[in-house]
Steps between C-alpha positions, in 0.01 A plus 500: 500500500335492159732444204387551141688271264496562126699425186449401140348182365737209543721679753421265787261705715323190628826323574625798699171550686495131601851550645360783714210274598749236620638768731166566667340756269135460407484489122235627260534458124291747300505277191366208706224720640401588142510133394283398795244774433479417130460134587238511772373846602151534348498882517836530325407241238173682427679837466756350260226332293305828489802668339650220289200280424408141584771360273752552785325245725688172534339157526529512882305828521797725572675734259730348239811703593690393189223621270454818704874565482500464123214753484655767725872480420558717198186708557555784746131581532400142583794458738394815684142370523626179663733691733211726602311188612786313666737751659262651757395148606860382538601809696198462728592134559859563603420813698236301691744218568768736628245685718387170650852419627692822555758328721623280215771575249349491152651445156260614228576392146367785287619492137357848427608657829644815342271510196198521732675736743470261796850552642365737767275223636800291610797563729771394253517403135717230347557438130610153388721558197611264222640576157270472197657175377437333837142631513417365154660161573298465820177596326571252219542230767147589615366448149488862387650539154790739444296751296217508755748523789673799342166666420385465861832616643499804271151599622629538855690786656868453410665281761783751537242762602344264757846432642572872518170565680545216751652536844693175447591285199557125502700367205359165388721379218706248693427211729220477752767512771617837364146638518453355849827658620382841377173461689682397820725806469205728429305376801791589730463862381123540540 
């Protein structure tokens, strides 16, 4: 079984996917794949530098994700250029992983699952849902200012639309136990 898990920023996608992992699912996090490629994949780094210039190189030789983020968020054309580099690589990575172990149950954290029309590449889709106030508070706890958090959230597909498109919705506004109980219940139905 291959499950695509999505949701908005600060909704708890990683928390939920780790709960699936505890239950035997193999877990892949698309954001982590991107981070790893921008940090250490020479081909990816070169492609990003070719588009955005050498100023995006960090002192360790990878891409300065914070600087790159400040360049692309708020500029649709630059964001699309970055997505054109990264998304095919990420998709190829998780499709290769799934193909290498087809007997496993997989949980794939894909923030842009519906935006990139990837829902047909998985067996089921799950949206982790939190209200806007909770999302912003969680992002602020990660060091993202309120204005930037709202700007990033507003650039994404509305969370209500993701929830409507998903096969299942997990509500993540309460305790971790509440989220875990929903996952236990869901797994009895799959």
